[in-house]
Backbone of each chain as nested JSON, in Angstrom:
{
  "chains": [
    {"id": "A", "residues": [
      {"number": 1, "name": "MET", "atoms": {"N": [-42.181, 20.729, 6.835], "CA": [-41.983, 21.214, 5.463], "C": [-42.362, 20.124, 4.464]}},
      {"number": 2, "name": "ASN", "atoms": {"N": [-43.258, 20.423, 3.541], "CA": [-43.635, 19.395, 2.565], "C": [-42.667, 19.396, 1.369]}},
      {"number": 3, "name": "TYR", "atoms": {"N": [-42.852, 18.463, 0.452], "CA": [-41.877, 18.301, -0.63], "C": [-41.899, 19.473, -1.613]}},
      {"number": 4, "name": "VAL", "atoms": {"N": [-43.052, 20.156, -1.705], "CA": [-43.132, 21.311, -2.609], "C": [-42.294, 22.467, -2.047]}},
      {"number": 5, "name": "GLU", "atoms": {"N": [-42.429, 22.699, -0.738], "CA": [-41.627, 23.744, -0.086], "C": [-40.135, 23.425, -0.211]}},
      {"number": 6, "name": "LEU", "atoms": {"N": [-39.818, 22.153, -0.014], "CA": [-38.428, 21.691, -0.092], "C": [-37.871, 21.945, -1.493]}},
      {"number": 7, "name": "LEU", "atoms": {"N": [-38.706, 21.723, -2.495], "CA": [-38.325, 21.956, -3.887], "C": [-38.016, 23.442, -4.096]}},
      {"number": 8, "name": "GLY", "atoms": {"N": [-38.853, 24.307, -3.542], "CA": [-38.646, 25.75, -3.636], "C": [-37.346, 26.177, -2.977]}},
      {"number": 9, "name": "TYR", "atoms": {"N": [-37.066, 25.606, -1.807], "CA": [-35.818, 25.928, -1.096], "C": [-34.604, 25.426, -1.877]}},
      {"number": 10, "name": "ALA", "atoms": {"N": [-34.728, 24.219, -2.463], "CA": [-33.621, 23.666, -3.252], "C": [-33.358, 24.546, -4.47]}},
      {"number": 11, "name": "ALA", "atoms": {"N": [-34.438, 25.025, -5.097], "CA": [-34.315, 25.92, -6.258], "C": [-33.621, 27.214, -5.844]}},
      {"number": 12, "name": "ALA", "atoms": {"N": [-34.087, 27.822, -4.746], "CA": [-33.509, 29.072, -4.25], "C": [-32.042, 28.877, -3.879]}},
      {"number": 13, "name": "PHE", "atoms": {"N": [-31.734, 27.725, -3.278], "CA": [-30.356, 27.422, -2.883], "C": [-29.442, 27.406, -4.114]}},
      {"number": 14, "name": "CYS", "atoms": {"N": [-29.868, 26.671, -5.159], "CA": [-29.045, 26.557, -6.377], "C": [-28.828, 27.907, -7.061]}},
      {"number": 15, "name": "THR", "atoms": {"N": [-29.911, 28.677, -7.24], "CA": [-29.767, 29.949, -7.969], "C": [-29.011, 30.99, -7.119]}},
      {"number": 16, "name": "THR", "atoms": {"N": [-28.942, 30.777, -5.804], "CA": [-28.187, 31.697, -4.939], "C": [-26.708, 31.334, -4.921]}},
      {"number": 17, "name": "VAL", "atoms": {"N": [-26.402, 30.052, -4.637], "CA": [-24.996, 29.652, -4.543], "C": [-24.298, 29.639, -5.903]}},
      {"number": 18, "name": "ALA", "atoms": {"N": [-25.085, 29.7, -6.98], "CA": [-24.526, 29.72, -8.336], "C": [-23.492, 30.842, -8.508]}},
      {"number": 19, "name": "PHE", "atoms": {"N": [-23.674, 31.948, -7.768], "CA": [-22.762, 33.087, -7.945], "C": [-21.42, 32.904, -7.241]}},
      {"number": 20, "name": "PHE", "atoms": {"N": [-21.32, 31.933, -6.347], "CA": [-20.049, 31.659, -5.664], "C": [-18.94, 31.267, -6.641]}},
      {"number": 21, "name": "PRO", "atoms": {"N": [-19.166, 30.239, -7.517], "CA": [-18.078, 29.857, -8.434], "C": [-17.596, 31.02, -9.307]}},
      {"number": 22, "name": "GLN", "atoms": {"N": [-18.533, 31.895, -9.725], "CA": [-18.132, 33.046, -10.55], "C": [-17.296, 34.036, -9.736]}},
      {"number": 23, "name": "ALA", "atoms": {"N": [-17.718, 34.313, -8.507], "CA": [-16.974, 35.239, -7.633], "C": [-15.586, 34.674, -7.33]}},
      {"number": 24, "name": "ILE", "atoms": {"N": [-15.501, 33.37, -7.065], "CA": [-14.214, 32.72, -6.761], "C": [-13.294, 32.761, -7.994]}},
      {"number": 25, "name": "LYS", "atoms": {"N": [-13.887, 32.497, -9.166], "CA": [-13.099, 32.51, -10.412], "C": [-12.49, 33.897, -10.638]}},
      {"number": 26, "name": "ILE", "atoms": {"N": [-13.301, 34.921, -10.436], "CA": [-12.837, 36.302, -10.62], "C": [-11.756, 36.646, -9.597]}},
      {"number": 27, "name": "TYR", "atoms": {"N": [-11.961, 36.21, -8.365], "CA": [-10.99, 36.479, -7.294], "C": [-9.636, 35.856, -7.64]}},
      {"number": 28, "name": "LYS", "atoms": {"N": [-9.677, 34.641, -8.211], "CA": [-8.44, 33.924, -8.539], "C": [-7.764, 34.462, -9.795]}},
      {"number": 29, "name": "THR", "atoms": {"N": [-8.556, 34.68, -10.86], "CA": [-7.96, 35.025, -12.154], "C": [-7.803, 36.527, -12.367]}},
      {"number": 30, "name": "LYS", "atoms": {"N": [-8.613, 37.318, -11.7], "CA": [-8.668, 38.775, -11.912], "C": [-8.997, 39.099, -13.378]}},
      {"number": 31, "name": "HIS", "atoms": {"N": [-9.786, 38.249, -13.989], "CA": [-10.221, 38.477, -15.365], "C": [-11.741, 38.568, -15.436]}},
      {"number": 32, "name": "THR", "atoms": {"N": [-12.226, 39.65, -16.036], "CA": [-13.68, 39.85, -16.099], "C": [-14.146, 40.289, -17.49]}},
      {"number": 33, "name": "LYS", "atoms": {"N": [-13.197, 40.26, -18.459], "CA": [-13.482, 40.799, -19.792], "C": [-14.73, 40.185, -20.444]}},
      {"number": 34, "name": "ASP", "atoms": {"N": [-14.895, 38.874, -20.333], "CA": [-15.992, 38.184, -21.023], "C": [-17.335, 38.304, -20.294]}},
      {"number": 35, "name": "ILE", "atoms": {"N": [-17.279, 38.854, -19.084], "CA": [-18.512, 38.996, -18.295], "C": [-19.231, 40.273, -18.703]}},
      {"number": 36, "name": "SER", "atoms": {"N": [-20.556, 40.189, -18.829], "CA": [-21.34, 41.34, -19.272], "C": [-21.651, 42.294, -18.113]}},
      {"number": 37, "name": "LEU", "atoms": {"N": [-21.247, 43.558, -18.296], "CA": [-21.546, 44.583, -17.288], "C": [-23.06, 44.756, -17.173]}},
      {"number": 38, "name": "GLY", "atoms": {"N": [-23.736, 44.769, -18.328], "CA": [-25.194, 44.922, -18.362], "C": [-25.896, 43.853, -17.551]}},
      {"number": 39, "name": "MET", "atoms": {"N": [-25.391, 42.619, -17.644], "CA": [-26.006, 41.526, -16.885], "C": [-25.957, 41.817, -15.393]}},
      {"number": 40, "name": "PHE", "atoms": {"N": [-24.786, 42.206, -14.901], "CA": [-24.661, 42.382, -13.454], "C": [-25.29, 43.681, -12.953]}},
      {"number": 41, "name": "LEU", "atoms": {"N": [-25.444, 44.67, -13.84], "CA": [-26.179, 45.888, -13.458], "C": [-27.665, 45.564, -13.311]}},
      {"number": 42, "name": "LEU", "atoms": {"N": [-28.204, 44.848, -14.296], "CA": [-29.625, 44.457, -14.247], "C": [-29.9, 43.521, -13.072]}},
      {"number": 43, "name": "LEU", "atoms": {"N": [-28.947, 42.628, -12.842], "CA": [-29.093, 41.671, -11.749], "C": [-29.102, 42.397, -10.4]}},
      {"number": 44, "name": "THR", "atoms": {"N": [-28.239, 43.391, -10.254], "CA": [-28.2, 44.173, -9.011], "C": [-29.544, 44.864, -8.793]}},
      {"number": 45, "name": "ALA", "atoms": {"N": [-30.049, 45.509, -9.842], "CA": [-31.35, 46.19, -9.75], "C": [-32.429, 45.186, -9.337]}},
      {"number": 46, "name": "GLY", "atoms": {"N": [-32.44, 44.021, -10.001], "CA": [-33.444, 42.99, -9.712], "C": [-33.354, 42.455, -8.298]}},
      {"number": 47, "name": "VAL", "atoms": {"N": [-32.138, 42.185, -7.849], "CA": [-31.941, 41.612, -6.517], "C": [-32.335, 42.621, -5.433]}},
      {"number": 48, "name": "VAL", "atoms": {"N": [-32.031, 43.909, -5.667], "CA": [-32.439, 44.956, -4.712], "C": [-33.969, 45.019, -4.653]}},
      {"number": 49, "name": "LEU", "atoms": {"N": [-34.628, 44.935, -5.804], "CA": [-36.096, 44.937, -5.83], "C": [-36.671, 43.711, -5.119]}},
      {"number": 50, "name": "TRP", "atoms": {"N": [-36.051, 42.524, -5.342], "CA": [-36.483, 41.294, -4.652], "C": [-36.362, 41.454, -3.139]}},
      {"number": 51, "name": "LEU", "atoms": {"N": [-35.263, 42.122, -2.723], "CA": [-35.004, 42.328, -1.304], "C": [-36.088, 43.224, -0.692]}},
      {"number": 52, "name": "ILE", "atoms": {"N": [-36.419, 44.31, -1.37], "CA": [-37.477, 45.225, -0.883], "C": [-38.811, 44.467, -0.843]}},
      {"number": 53, "name": "TYR", "atoms": {"N": [-39.061, 43.688, -1.907], "CA": [-40.291, 42.882, -1.991], "C": [-40.354, 41.894, -0.824]}},
      {"number": 54, "name": "GLY", "atoms": {"N": [-39.241, 41.209, -0.562], "CA": [-39.17, 40.235, 0.527], "C": [-39.414, 40.877, 1.882]}},
      {"number": 55, "name": "ILE", "atoms": {"N": [-38.872, 42.085, 2.075], "CA": [-39.062, 42.806, 3.344], "C": [-40.534, 43.192, 3.506]}},
      {"number": 56, "name": "ILE", "atoms": {"N": [-41.137, 43.7, 2.434], "CA": [-42.546, 44.12, 2.495], "C": [-43.478, 42.936, 2.79]}},
      {"number": 57, "name": "ILE", "atoms": {"N": [-43.275, 41.822, 2.08], "CA": [-44.168, 40.666, 2.308], "C": [-43.686, 39.791, 3.471]}},
      {"number": 58, "name": "ASP", "atoms": {"N": [-42.569, 40.198, 4.096], "CA": [-42.01, 39.521, 5.27], "C": [-41.685, 38.049, 4.994]}},
      {"number": 59, "name": "SER", "atoms": {"N": [-40.919, 37.823, 3.901], "CA": [-40.539, 36.46, 3.521], "C": [-39.051, 36.235, 3.793]}},
      {"number": 60, "name": "SER", "atoms": {"N": [-38.763, 35.481, 4.852], "CA": [-37.366, 35.207, 5.222], "C": [-36.564, 34.53, 4.104]}},
      {"number": 61, "name": "PRO", "atoms": {"N": [-37.131, 33.508, 3.397], "CA": [-36.33, 32.883, 2.335], "C": [-35.94, 33.878, 1.239]}},
      {"number": 62, "name": "ILE", "atoms": {"N": [-36.869, 34.767, 0.853], "CA": [-36.565, 35.759, -0.197], "C": [-35.491, 36.73, 0.304]}},
      {"number": 63, "name": "ILE", "atoms": {"N": [-35.625, 37.17, 1.554], "CA": [-34.637, 38.101, 2.127], "C": [-33.258, 37.436, 2.205]}},
      {"number": 64, "name": "ALA", "atoms": {"N": [-33.214, 36.226, 2.758], "CA": [-31.937, 35.521, 2.936], "C": [-31.244, 35.257, 1.599]}},
      {"number": 65, "name": "ALA", "atoms": {"N": [-31.996, 34.668, 0.642], "CA": [-31.411, 34.315, -0.661], "C": [-30.891, 35.559, -1.378]}},
      {"number": 66, "name": "ASN", "atoms": {"N": [-31.671, 36.638, -1.343], "CA": [-31.27, 37.828, -2.09], "C": [-30.186, 38.639, -1.401]}},
      {"number": 67, "name": "THR", "atoms": {"N": [-30.039, 38.484, -0.091], "CA": [-28.929, 39.149, 0.604], "C": [-27.607, 38.511, 0.175]}},
      {"number": 68, "name": "VAL", "atoms": {"N": [-27.586, 37.174, 0.156], "CA": [-26.381, 36.442, -0.274], "C": [-26.059, 36.797, -1.723]}},
      {"number": 69, "name": "THR", "atoms": {"N": [-27.084, 36.733, -2.59], "CA": [-26.868, 37.036, -4.011], "C": [-26.351, 38.462, -4.192]}},
      {"number": 70, "name": "LEU", "atoms": {"N": [-26.908, 39.412, -3.424], "CA": [-26.502, 40.816, -3.56], "C": [-25.03, 41.005, -3.217]}},
      {"number": 71, "name": "ILE", "atoms": {"N": [-24.574, 40.347, -2.156], "CA": [-23.165, 40.477, -1.74], "C": [-22.237, 39.96, -2.855]}},
      {"number": 72, "name": "LEU", "atoms": {"N": [-22.531, 38.758, -3.373], "CA": [-21.702, 38.156, -4.425], "C": [-21.765, 38.984, -5.702]}},
      {"number": 73, "name": "ASP", "atoms": {"N": [-22.964, 39.414, -6.025], "CA": [-23.24, 40.2, -7.212], "C": [-22.482, 41.533, -7.168]}},
      {"number": 74, "name": "LEU", "atoms": {"N": [-22.488, 42.203, -6.01], "CA": [-21.792, 43.481, -5.88], "C": [-20.283, 43.292, -5.952]}},
      {"number": 75, "name": "TYR", "atoms": {"N": [-19.793, 42.176, -5.421], "CA": [-18.359, 41.878, -5.523], "C": [-17.961, 41.703, -6.995]}},
      {"number": 76, "name": "ILE", "atoms": {"N": [-18.768, 40.928, -7.749], "CA": [-18.495, 40.69, -9.173], "C": [-18.575, 42.01, -9.945]}},
      {"number": 77, "name": "LEU", "atoms": {"N": [-19.593, 42.804, -9.674], "CA": [-19.801, 44.085, -10.353], "C": [-18.662, 45.055, -10.064]}},
      {"number": 78, "name": "TYR", "atoms": {"N": [-18.276, 45.171, -8.796], "CA": [-17.197, 46.076, -8.385], "C": [-15.889, 45.672, -9.066]}},
      {"number": 79, "name": "THR", "atoms": {"N": [-15.568, 44.362, -9.053], "CA": [-14.326, 43.88, -9.654], "C": [-14.339, 44.084, -11.164]}},
      {"number": 80, "name": "LYS", "atoms": {"N": [-15.501, 43.821, -11.77], "CA": [-15.656, 44.023, -13.224], "C": [-15.367, 45.488, -13.59]}},
      {"number": 81, "name": "ILE", "atoms": {"N": [-15.977, 46.424, -12.881], "CA": [-15.801, 47.852, -13.176], "C": [-14.353, 48.273, -12.936]}},
      {"number": 82, "name": "LYS", "atoms": {"N": [-13.757, 47.785, -11.853], "CA": [-12.374, 48.13, -11.5], "C": [-11.392, 47.584, -12.536]}},
      {"number": 83, "name": "LEU", "atoms": {"N": [-11.562, 46.303, -12.92], "CA": [-10.616, 45.662, -13.83], "C": [-10.79, 46.098, -15.278]}},
      {"number": 84, "name": "ASP", "atoms": {"N": [-12.0, 46.475, -15.66], "CA": [-12.27, 46.846, -17.055], "C": [-11.39, 48.002, -17.531]}},
      {"number": 85, "name": "ARG", "atoms": {"N": [-10.963, 48.819, -16.598], "CA": [-10.11, 49.954, -16.983], "C": [-8.728, 49.51, -17.434]}},
      {"number": 86, "name": "PHE", "atoms": {"N": [-8.336, 48.286, -17.072], "CA": [-6.995, 47.803, -17.409], "C": [-7.0, 46.68, -18.448]}},
      {"number": 87, "name": "GLN", "atoms": {"N": [-8.215, 46.275, -18.896], "CA": [-8.283, 45.124, -19.816], "C": [-8.486, 45.576, -21.254]}}
    ]},
    {"id": "B", "residues": [
      {"number": 1, "name": "MET", "atoms": {"N": [-53.756, 45.027, -9.85], "CA": [-52.436, 44.698, -9.29], "C": [-51.987, 45.813, -8.343]}},
      {"number": 2, "name": "ASN", "atoms": {"N": [-51.658, 45.453, -7.114], "CA": [-51.202, 46.488, -6.176], "C": [-49.699, 46.758, -6.344]}},
      {"number": 3, "name": "TYR", "atoms": {"N": [-49.181, 47.722, -5.601], "CA": [-47.788, 48.13, -5.812], "C": [-46.79, 47.06, -5.35]}},
      {"number": 4, "name": "VAL", "atoms": {"N": [-47.193, 46.207, -4.403], "CA": [-46.302, 45.138, -3.943], "C": [-46.138, 44.078, -5.047]}},
      {"number": 5, "name": "GLU", "atoms": {"N": [-47.25, 43.704, -5.661], "CA": [-47.205, 42.754, -6.782], "C": [-46.362, 43.317, -7.932]}},
      {"number": 6, "name": "LEU", "atoms": {"N": [-46.568, 44.605, -8.188], "CA": [-45.832, 45.288, -9.259], "C": [-44.33, 45.24, -8.989]}},
      {"number": 7, "name": "LEU", "atoms": {"N": [-43.972, 45.418, -7.725], "CA": [-42.575, 45.366, -7.288], "C": [-42.004, 43.975, -7.556]}},
      {"number": 8, "name": "GLY", "atoms": {"N": [-42.775, 42.934, -7.237], "CA": [-42.358, 41.557, -7.476], "C": [-42.15, 41.288, -8.968]}},
      {"number": 9, "name": "TYR", "atoms": {"N": [-43.068, 41.798, -9.786], "CA": [-42.94, 41.616, -11.236], "C": [-41.727, 42.37, -11.782]}},
      {"number": 10, "name": "ALA", "atoms": {"N": [-41.485, 43.589, -11.254], "CA": [-40.326, 44.385, -11.693], "C": [-39.03, 43.661, -11.321]}},
      {"number": 11, "name": "ALA", "atoms": {"N": [-39.009, 43.069, -10.122], "CA": [-37.841, 42.308, -9.663], "C": [-37.602, 41.109, -10.574]}},
      {"number": 12, "name": "ALA", "atoms": {"N": [-38.68, 40.349, -10.842], "CA": [-38.581, 39.165, -11.697], "C": [-38.145, 39.56, -13.112]}},
      {"number": 13, "name": "PHE", "atoms": {"N": [-38.658, 40.69, -13.594], "CA": [-38.302, 41.167, -14.936], "C": [-36.793, 41.435, -15.019]}},
      {"number": 14, "name": "CYS", "atoms": {"N": [-36.266, 42.18, -14.027], "CA": [-34.836, 42.524, -14.035], "C": [-33.933, 41.294, -13.952]}},
      {"number": 15, "name": "THR", "atoms": {"N": [-34.245, 40.368, -13.023], "CA": [-33.369, 39.207, -12.855], "C": [-33.505, 38.225, -14.031]}},
      {"number": 16, "name": "THR", "atoms": {"N": [-34.591, 38.344, -14.793], "CA": [-34.765, 37.488, -15.976], "C": [-34.054, 38.084, -17.186]}},
      {"number": 17, "name": "VAL", "atoms": {"N": [-34.32, 39.362, -17.487], "CA": [-33.714, 39.969, -18.681], "C": [-32.215, 40.204, -18.506]}},
      {"number": 18, "name": "ALA", "atoms": {"N": [-31.717, 40.109, -17.252], "CA": [-30.288, 40.281, -16.979], "C": [-29.421, 39.36, -17.839]}},
      {"number": 19, "name": "PHE", "atoms": {"N": [-29.961, 38.183, -18.2], "CA": [-29.157, 37.22, -18.957], "C": [-29.06, 37.556, -20.447]}},
      {"number": 20, "name": "PHE", "atoms": {"N": [-29.908, 38.451, -20.927], "CA": [-29.834, 38.854, -22.345], "C": [-28.489, 39.51, -22.695]}},
      {"number": 21, "name": "PRO", "atoms": {"N": [-28.036, 40.546, -21.938], "CA": [-26.753, 41.174, -22.299], "C": [-25.593, 40.173, -22.321]}},
      {"number": 22, "name": "GLN", "atoms": {"N": [-25.616, 39.189, -21.392], "CA": [-24.539, 38.194, -21.374], "C": [-24.622, 37.286, -22.596]}},
      {"number": 23, "name": "ALA", "atoms": {"N": [-25.817, 36.842, -22.944], "CA": [-25.989, 35.978, -24.12], "C": [-25.597, 36.73, -25.393]}},
      {"number": 24, "name": "ILE", "atoms": {"N": [-25.973, 38.01, -25.49], "CA": [-25.642, 38.829, -26.672], "C": [-24.124, 39.039, -26.763]}},
      {"number": 25, "name": "LYS", "atoms": {"N": [-23.501, 39.313, -25.622], "CA": [-22.037, 39.519, -25.59], "C": [-21.303, 38.268, -26.081]}},
      {"number": 26, "name": "ILE", "atoms": {"N": [-21.751, 37.109, -25.618], "CA": [-21.134, 35.839, -26.017], "C": [-21.358, 35.582, -27.51]}},
      {"number": 27, "name": "TYR", "atoms": {"N": [-22.567, 35.874, -27.982], "CA": [-22.886, 35.679, -29.404], "C": [-21.978, 36.532, -30.275]}},
      {"number": 28, "name": "LYS", "atoms": {"N": [-21.725, 37.782, -29.818], "CA": [-20.895, 38.706, -30.604], "C": [-19.409, 38.385, -30.52]}},
      {"number": 29, "name": "THR", "atoms": {"N": [-18.909, 38.153, -29.303], "CA": [-17.46, 38.001, -29.11], "C": [-16.961, 36.568, -29.257]}},
      {"number": 30, "name": "LYS", "atoms": {"N": [-17.834, 35.599, -29.036], "CA": [-17.455, 34.172, -28.986], "C": [-16.366, 33.928, -27.935]}},
      {"number": 31, "name": "HIS", "atoms": {"N": [-16.4, 34.699, -26.868], "CA": [-15.447, 34.518, -25.774], "C": [-16.188, 34.199, -24.474]}},
      {"number": 32, "name": "THR", "atoms": {"N": [-15.777, 33.1, -23.841], "CA": [-16.468, 32.685, -22.612], "C": [-15.484, 32.302, -21.501]}},
      {"number": 33, "name": "LYS", "atoms": {"N": [-14.188, 32.568, -21.735], "CA": [-13.138, 32.102, -20.821], "C": [-13.35, 32.555, -19.371]}},
      {"number": 34, "name": "ASP", "atoms": {"N": [-13.746, 33.824, -19.191], "CA": [-13.872, 34.385, -17.835], "C": [-15.174, 33.999, -17.138]}},
      {"number": 35, "name": "ILE", "atoms": {"N": [-16.068, 33.357, -17.904], "CA": [-17.359, 32.954, -17.322], "C": [-17.201, 31.617, -16.614]}},
      {"number": 36, "name": "SER", "atoms": {"N": [-17.802, 31.501, -15.437], "CA": [-17.679, 30.29, -14.643], "C": [-18.662, 29.215, -15.103]}},
      {"number": 37, "name": "LEU", "atoms": {"N": [-18.104, 28.031, -15.436], "CA": [-18.939, 26.891, -15.828], "C": [-19.813, 26.463, -14.639]}},
      {"number": 38, "name": "GLY", "atoms": {"N": [-19.209, 26.46, -13.449], "CA": [-19.929, 26.087, -12.225], "C": [-21.148, 26.958, -11.997]}},
      {"number": 39, "name": "MET", "atoms": {"N": [-21.004, 28.27, -12.264], "CA": [-22.127, 29.18, -12.075], "C": [-23.307, 28.783, -12.955]}},
      {"number": 40, "name": "PHE", "atoms": {"N": [-23.024, 28.532, -14.242], "CA": [-24.135, 28.248, -15.153], "C": [-24.685, 26.828, -15.012]}},
      {"number": 41, "name": "LEU", "atoms": {"N": [-23.874, 25.914, -14.492], "CA": [-24.392, 24.568, -14.199], "C": [-25.356, 24.633, -13.007]}},
      {"number": 42, "name": "LEU", "atoms": {"N": [-24.934, 25.345, -11.948], "CA": [-25.787, 25.498, -10.757], "C": [-27.053, 26.272, -11.097]}},
      {"number": 43, "name": "LEU", "atoms": {"N": [-26.885, 27.292, -11.946], "CA": [-28.02, 28.111, -12.35], "C": [-29.039, 27.279, -13.134]}},
      {"number": 44, "name": "THR", "atoms": {"N": [-28.531, 26.422, -14.024], "CA": [-29.422, 25.551, -14.798], "C": [-30.212, 24.641, -13.863]}},
      {"number": 45, "name": "ALA", "atoms": {"N": [-29.51, 24.017, -12.913], "CA": [-30.18, 23.142, -11.94], "C": [-31.253, 23.93, -11.188]}},
      {"number": 46, "name": "GLY", "atoms": {"N": [-30.883, 25.126, -10.719], "CA": [-31.817, 25.954, -9.957], "C": [-33.026, 26.384, -10.762]}},
      {"number": 47, "name": "VAL", "atoms": {"N": [-32.801, 26.786, -12.002], "CA": [-33.894, 27.268, -12.852], "C": [-34.85, 26.111, -13.207]}},
      {"number": 48, "name": "VAL", "atoms": {"N": [-34.299, 24.923, -13.437], "CA": [-35.141, 23.743, -13.708], "C": [-36.002, 23.437, -12.476]}},
      {"number": 49, "name": "LEU", "atoms": {"N": [-35.401, 23.515, -11.28], "CA": [-36.157, 23.277, -10.045], "C": [-37.243, 24.338, -9.851]}},
      {"number": 50, "name": "TRP", "atoms": {"N": [-36.912, 25.626, -10.137], "CA": [-37.915, 26.702, -10.063], "C": [-39.082, 26.441, -11.01]}},
      {"number": 51, "name": "LEU", "atoms": {"N": [-38.737, 25.914, -12.192], "CA": [-39.745, 25.635, -13.214], "C": [-40.702, 24.536, -12.739]}},
      {"number": 52, "name": "ILE", "atoms": {"N": [-40.139, 23.466, -12.182], "CA": [-40.964, 22.366, -11.652], "C": [-41.828, 22.897, -10.498]}},
      {"number": 53, "name": "TYR", "atoms": {"N": [-41.202, 23.7, -9.622], "CA": [-41.915, 24.309, -8.483], "C": [-43.066, 25.183, -8.984]}},
      {"number": 54, "name": "GLY", "atoms": {"N": [-42.799, 25.991, -9.995], "CA": [-43.817, 26.879, -10.575], "C": [-44.982, 26.102, -11.174]}},
      {"number": 55, "name": "ILE", "atoms": {"N": [-44.655, 24.97, -11.842], "CA": [-45.703, 24.129, -12.447], "C": [-46.564, 23.502, -11.336]}},
      {"number": 56, "name": "ILE", "atoms": {"N": [-45.908, 23.001, -10.28], "CA": [-46.642, 22.356, -9.174], "C": [-47.566, 23.346, -8.465]}},
      {"number": 57, "name": "ILE", "atoms": {"N": [-47.046, 24.546, -8.151], "CA": [-47.898, 25.508, -7.435], "C": [-48.742, 26.352, -8.406]}},
      {"number": 58, "name": "ASP", "atoms": {"N": [-48.609, 26.056, -9.698], "CA": [-49.395, 26.722, -10.744], "C": [-49.219, 28.254, -10.726]}},
      {"number": 59, "name": "SER", "atoms": {"N": [-47.949, 28.678, -10.76], "CA": [-47.645, 30.11, -10.761], "C": [-47.118, 30.547, -12.126]}},
      {"number": 60, "name": "SER", "atoms": {"N": [-47.963, 31.254, -12.885], "CA": [-47.565, 31.704, -14.223], "C": [-46.315, 32.585, -14.214]}},
      {"number": 61, "name": "PRO", "atoms": {"N": [-46.186, 33.561, -13.271], "CA": [-44.975, 34.398, -13.307], "C": [-43.699, 33.582, -13.109]}},
      {"number": 62, "name": "ILE", "atoms": {"N": [-43.735, 32.592, -12.195], "CA": [-42.542, 31.755, -11.963], "C": [-42.24, 30.932, -13.206]}},
      {"number": 63, "name": "ILE", "atoms": {"N": [-43.268, 30.362, -13.825], "CA": [-43.075, 29.55, -15.034], "C": [-42.519, 30.419, -16.171]}},
      {"number": 64, "name": "ALA", "atoms": {"N": [-43.132, 31.581, -16.404], "CA": [-42.72, 32.451, -17.505], "C": [-41.279, 32.936, -17.327]}},
      {"number": 65, "name": "ALA", "atoms": {"N": [-40.982, 33.475, -16.13], "CA": [-39.646, 34.026, -15.875], "C": [-38.566, 32.949, -16.03]}},
      {"number": 66, "name": "ASN", "atoms": {"N": [-38.838, 31.77, -15.483], "CA": [-37.816, 30.727, -15.514], "C": [-37.686, 30.04, -16.866]}},
      {"number": 67, "name": "THR", "atoms": {"N": [-38.724, 30.089, -17.686], "CA": [-38.606, 29.552, -19.047], "C": [-37.651, 30.43, -19.854]}},
      {"number": 68, "name": "VAL", "atoms": {"N": [-37.829, 31.756, -19.743], "CA": [-36.946, 32.698, -20.449], "C": [-35.509, 32.53, -19.947]}},
      {"number": 69, "name": "THR", "atoms": {"N": [-35.34, 32.499, -18.619], "CA": [-33.996, 32.361, -18.047], "C": [-33.354, 31.057, -18.503]}},
      {"number": 70, "name": "LEU", "atoms": {"N": [-34.128, 29.972, -18.53], "CA": [-33.58, 28.669, -18.922], "C": [-33.056, 28.685, -20.355]}},
      {"number": 71, "name": "ILE", "atoms": {"N": [-33.791, 29.313, -21.259], "CA": [-33.364, 29.377, -22.663], "C": [-32.026, 30.12, -22.78]}},
      {"number": 72, "name": "LEU", "atoms": {"N": [-31.941, 31.307, -22.144], "CA": [-30.721, 32.115, -22.201], "C": [-29.557, 31.396, -21.522]}},
      {"number": 73, "name": "ASP", "atoms": {"N": [-29.869, 30.808, -20.38], "CA": [-28.907, 30.088, -19.573], "C": [-28.33, 28.897, -20.34]}},
      {"number": 74, "name": "LEU", "atoms": {"N": [-29.186, 28.138, -21.024], "CA": [-28.723, 26.972, -21.784], "C": [-27.882, 27.409, -22.979]}},
      {"number": 75, "name": "TYR", "atoms": {"N": [-28.242, 28.549, -23.593], "CA": [-27.443, 29.066, -24.701], "C": [-26.039, 29.414, -24.21]}},
      {"number": 76, "name": "ILE", "atoms": {"N": [-25.958, 30.12, -23.057], "CA": [-24.667, 30.52, -22.479], "C": [-23.851, 29.271, -22.107]}},
      {"number": 77, "name": "LEU", "atoms": {"N": [-24.502, 28.315, -21.474], "CA": [-23.853, 27.073, -21.038], "C": [-23.336, 26.271, -22.237]}},
      {"number": 78, "name": "TYR", "atoms": {"N": [-24.162, 26.117, -23.256], "CA": [-23.784, 25.36, -24.46], "C": [-22.585, 26.015, -25.141]}},
      {"number": 79, "name": "THR", "atoms": {"N": [-22.638, 27.361, -25.291], "CA": [-21.551, 28.082, -25.957], "C": [-20.272, 28.003, -25.126]}},
      {"number": 80, "name": "LYS", "atoms": {"N": [-20.412, 28.127, -23.802], "CA": [-19.255, 28.027, -22.898], "C": [-18.572, 26.667, -23.061]}},
      {"number": 81, "name": "ILE", "atoms": {"N": [-19.339, 25.591, -23.021], "CA": [-18.773, 24.24, -23.127], "C": [-18.137, 24.025, -24.503]}},
      {"number": 82, "name": "LYS", "atoms": {"N": [-18.808, 24.509, -25.539], "CA": [-18.302, 24.358, -26.915], "C": [-16.995, 25.147, -27.111]}},
      {"number": 83, "name": "LEU", "atoms": {"N": [-16.967, 26.399, -26.674], "CA": [-15.807, 27.259, -26.896], "C": [-14.623, 26.932, -25.99]}},
      {"number": 84, "name": "ASP", "atoms": {"N": [-14.9, 26.405, -24.808], "CA": [-13.832, 26.112, -23.85], "C": [-12.785, 25.158, -24.401]}},
      {"number": 85, "name": "ARG", "atoms": {"N": [-13.201, 24.327, -25.355], "CA": [-12.245, 23.375, -25.93], "C": [-11.196, 24.07, -26.802]}},
      {"number": 86, "name": "PHE", "atoms": {"N": [-11.499, 25.317, -27.221], "CA": [-10.572, 26.032, -28.103], "C": [-9.897, 27.223, -27.427]}},
      {"number": 87, "name": "GLN", "atoms": {"N": [-10.247, 27.454, -26.153], "CA": [-9.709, 28.659, -25.499], "C": [-8.542, 28.321, -24.568]}}
    ]}
  ]
}
């Protein structure tokens, strides 16, 4: 793996794991009022499209990164929709 | 442009514009308490790395998408850090 590939993996790693702190914060606080529903709806649509794209072009890094992001993203979205009724 | 490329652009479009609703919500409400600082710090690091990667491999879509994301991301991060002192 050359340094350019490594840079790409490091970038993908950061933008993927970025959703962990948000998911953990929501799990702990059960507060989602300030989070934008539109953001996570658009993000879900985008991540699903990335996943289909990754499968078609047979790119393991795209598939792996977007699978992780989709799981975290759906957890945040589900909790946001569930909690919004009580906030 | 074939349908696979179009799919990639649609994916990039969704995951990029996703940050607009969050930035607009923050601008309107001035509330950032439920947003994770860790998420936007990691996201900033990741987007900067994507930008460098895009410049090195000379990919206009990667450069364009990540420039837009970086601007929105930095606005959210700056407002979060500024407002957190009063929340």
